[in-house]
N, C-alpha and C positions, 0 to 999 in steps of 0.2 A: 924915789917917784912912782907912783902911779898912774893912772887915766880914768875918774869921775863917769860909772854909764850907768842907768835905768836897765833892767833887767826882768825879763818877767820866769818868775822863777815857780818848777811843781814842786810844791810843800810834799801834796802825799797824793798815794793811790787815786787815781781818777777823780784827783781835785782841780778846781781854779786852779789859774796860773795868777799870780800871786804878784804886785809889781814890788823892787826891792831896789833901792839905792847897792852900787856897788863898787868894789874901789880891784878894778885891772894892771897885774904886773908891769911895765914895762916888759918889750922883746925882750927875750934871751938874743941870742948868734943867732939861731939859726927860725928867730917868729917871726911877728907881723903885725902892728895895730891896724885896722881897719875898720873906719867909720862906713856903718851898716846903711842903705839908703833903701832895698827890701829882706826878704828871706819866705820863699814858700814851706807851706804847710805838708806837711810830708808824712804818709801811713804809718814812718817807723815812732813817728814822734808820738805820735797817739799811741801805739805800740809798747811804748814807754808808762806813756801817761798811765797805761792801767796796767802799768806791771807787767806787762807782756814777757818783757825785755826787761832784762836784772837790773837798769842802772839807776846807783844809788842816789838814796833822794835824803834834800828837796837838791834839786837842779836845771840848771840851765838849758836847756833844751836850743834846739833849732841847726837845722843841717841844709840849707841853704840858701845860702845867703851871699847879696850882692850889696858891693862898693865899694870902697873908697881910701884906697890909702897913706893912713895916718903918721904912722915909723916903720920903719926896717930894725932888724937886727944887724950886725959887724959881719955876717957868714954870709949876709942872703943876695943872690943875684941873680934872683928870675923875676921882680917886682922892685917898686922905689916909689917912696912919695908918691903922691899923686892918679899913679894908675887904677886907673875900672876894675876893680876883681870880682870871679864869681869863685865862693869856694864847695868843696868836695870831698869828698869822703879824703881820712888820711891812713897811714900807714908806714910800717917803719925805715923802710927803703935801704934795708940789706938784707931778709933774707931770698931766699930761692925764687918765690914766686914774686917777688919786689924788684928782686931783676937782670929781672925775664917778665914785662915788660905786663903780668898781669899781677898790679898789686892791689885790686880789689880781692886774694885770694889770698894776700899777704897772709902768714905767720902769727903775727903780732892783731890779728883784723879786733877781738874783742879790747885789747888794752887797747887798740889805738881808737878805738870809733865811741866805746859803750863803755870803758872803765869810773866814768867824769874826771879823769884826771892825765900828766900827762903818761907818758912813759915812761917814767921816771920814780910815775908815782905824789910826785909834786902838781898845784895848783895854783893856779896864776891868781886864780879869782879871792876877793874877800869883800868882807863886813862890819863897820866898825860894833854892832852890835847883835846880837844871835848868834846862830846855827847857820857856818858857810856855805854858799854851793855849792855843787861843785858845777865841771864845768868842761869847758875840752870833748863839751859832746862831739862824734866828727873829727874835732880838731878843732870845733872854732866854735858852739854856742852863741850861736848865730838868735836867739833871741834877746836881743839886748844891742844897745846904743852903740856899744860897738863889741867885738870880739878879737881875742890876742890869737895867732893861727896859726900855722907852720909854712913854712916854705912849700913844702911839699903839696899840701894842698890847695896854697892861694894860686889863679886862675885867673894870669892877662889874659885880658877881652878887651875889645874892640873901645877905644870912648864918647864915639858915635851912636853908640848904640843903646837903646835903654835899657839901664838896671835893676829894671821891676821883672824887668818882660826877663831879661840873662838867667836872672837866680835858679828862676826852678832847675835850668842842666845841669845845679849842682847831685841832683842827685832821683830825683823820680825821672826826668825826660831822658838824662841822661842816659839813665837802667833802661828803657823802654827802645829808645836808640841805639844805648848799643848792638840789647841784646839780641839786635837787629844784623843791623851795620859790623859788630865786631864777634861779639858772642857764637853764633849760630850762618853769621856772611852769608848773608842769604844773595843769591847771582839775580843777576837780573834775568825776567822769563820762567822764575819759576812759581812756584803756587805756596799759601804763606795763607794760616788762620791763625788769632788770638782774642785768648779767651780773657772777656771782661776791657771794656774799653772808657774807663781811666785815663786818670793822666796816663801813667805810667804804658799803656794800652793804645792809647791816642798819642804818642812818640812812636810807636813799633808801627803803629800803619803809617802813619807820615813817615818814617824810615826807610818802608818797605815801599814805599809810591820813590820815593827816591832814590830806592837799590834795583828800580825797576824789574819789583815783581810782577806779572804779567796777573795772579789770583791776588784777592787780599783778601780777606774772611774776617769779620767782624761780628762775637758771639758777647752779646752780653742782653741782658733785660729791660735795659733802661732803651726805649723807644727813640727816647729826643737826644741819645748818646750815641745811638746806631747810626738817625742820621748825620749827628756830624760826625764819625765814621768813615760816614761814603763823603761826602766834603771832605777830607782830610785825603781819599785817595782810596777807603774798600770798597771792592767792584763787589760785596757780597753781604749781607747780614740775615746774618741767624737769630731768632730770640727761643732758648731751650723753651719756654714755656711756655709755645705757640706747638711743637713739633714731639711728638711723642720718639719719636729717636734721634737723640742727640746727632750719636754716629754719624748713622745714614742722613741726618739733611746735611752735615761735612760732606761724605760723599760723596751725594747726588752734587755736589760743585764739579768735582775730579772724580769720577767713578778708581780713579789707582791710588786715587790715595794723595792727603797733600802732602809735599816734603820739607815744609816744615811749618811746627808750631810753638807756640808762646801762651804759655799763663802766666797772668798776673793778677786770677784772682783770690788764688789759695783756695777754694773749690772742688774737695776728694771726687766730686764726680765729675769731675773736667779730665781727672790724669787719664780714667775710662772712653771716656768720649775723643778725647786727644790721640791717645792709641789706638786706638779702632778706627781711626782716620787717617794714620801715621799711611805712606806709599811704603811699598821697599825704599829701603833705607832712609825712612824719614824719620825725620831729627823735632824730638819734643824736648822746648827748652820749658825753664820754669825759675820763678823769680819768687812763690812767694808761697810754697809748703813749708809748713814749716815742723819738730820732730815734734815728734806726736798729735800730728794734724788727722793721721790712719791710710794717710797716701799710700796706697800697696798695692803692688802691683802684679801678677804672675811672668814670669823672665823669660815664658816658652811665647808671649805674645812679639816676645823681638827678635822670633829668629831671623828675617829677611832683613837681618841686617838692621832694623832701626833701633835708634838709642835714645835714651834720654840724657839733659842738660841739666845741671844747678843754672844757676847764672845769679853775681853777683853784683851790681853796680855796674851793667851790660864788659863786664868785665872790661874796660873801656882805660886807656891814660888817663887820665883828665884833661890837662896840657894841650892838648890833637883837637880828643872828641869836643872837646864843648864849643872851640875856639874852632872846627865843620860846621856847628850845628847852628854860629851862630854867626856862620858865613851864609847858609844854608838860609835864616831866616831874614838875611837883608837881602838875599838876593827871592823874599817870598815861596821859599817850596820848602821850607816848616815853619809854620804860619803858628808858630805858642802861644802869641797873644789871643788866638780862637780859644784857648783852654785855659785862660784863667781869671779870676777874681780879684779885684783888690781890699783891703779892709786896712785902716789904721795899727797901725800897731799897740793902740790903747784897749780894745778891740778885740785882740788875738781869741778872747773866750766867745764870741760868736762866733770869728773866723771857722774854730774849730766846731762849734756845732753845725755849721751848715758844711763844711765836707767832711763830716762824721754821718751823716742827715743823707751827701748825695744832693745837695741844695745845689752843688759847683763842684764843677769838676777837677780844681785846683785852687787852692788861695796863697793869696800872697800878701806878706803886711808891706806896707811903706813906711817906713819914718820918719820920710824928708817924700818933697814935690818931687818924683822921676828926675832923674839922672846920670 
C-alpha cells in the first residue's frame, strides 16, 4: 500500500520546482506518515538547489515541516495518528554524539540528511513514469503534501498552537535559538552580538533576550531588519556599511569586549571583526562558514582564552528545544510570527525568489488552511 502525494521536485541545478504526482511507501516500523500543513523555506534548501551541497537530483527538498500524523509504524511510541508535529533534522541514534545528546553532530549526519535516501540506501518515494525523485531529505522531504519521516525527527507539539507558525522551528529558528541557549549557553547578564539578522539571527536575538543577556548587539546592513531586531530585544544596532571600523564599533558598546558572538552570515570579514571584538575568554560561534570560504584566523588572536565553535542546528535536542520554544511563543516571549511571510504551496517558486532576494525574512508554505 502507498499514499498518493503531490510534491515540488527540483529536477536540475538552479531550476524551478516542478510539481509531480508521487507515491509514498507505507511507514516502516520506525517511520511516520505525516500530512503536511506547512513547511518553512531555509537557506539550506537554496544551497542544495544551487548544488553548493551535493544532494543528488532530482529530489524533493524541504526540512522545516509541520503537519498531522496519519499513520505510524509498529515500533513508533512517540507519536500517534492525529498528533500535531514539527519535523526536524535526522540522525542515526546509535553513534557517540547521538547517545550523548549531541545528535546534530551525528557521525552519519550526511547520510541521514543529505543523501536523498534512508540510512540503508533505500528510497520510499516512487513515480509511475520518469525518473524517481530522491527523498528523505533531512529525514522528511517536506515539499510535498505528505512526508515519510522517522520517529527520531518527528516532534509532537501542542495541538492548540498554529502549525504554520511552529513549522520553522524545525531548522532555522531552532538553529539560532539553540546556538544561544544550548551551544553557547549565554547566561543572564552577558554581552552578546550576532552578525546577520535574518531568521536565524533574529531567533538568536529573541533567545538572548529570553536568556537575560543585558547587552544584545544586532549587526546587519538591512535597516528594516535592524529595527525588527530592536523590537525583539536588541539593545544596540550596528550597520557595517555606516562604520569605518566594525571591530571598533563593537568594542564601543563594551570596551572590554563582548563575551559571546554568533555569526549567521557566513561573511568572511565578520570572523575577523567578531574575534577582534571578543572579551578575554569570549566565545565566537558560527553556523554558516563553509569549507573553502577562506575564513582563516591567526590563532595568536585567541591567546586570552577566547575560542571558536562551529554550531549545527544549535546543538539542539529537538524534542526538548522545539517544545520549549513553542511554550515561549505561547507566553509571548518568542514571537515567531513577526518573522514569517506565508505562501500557498503552489507558489513555491515565488516564495524562493522572495526569500533569496531578502524581500521576506522567513517564507512559509501552506498546504491547507492553518491548523
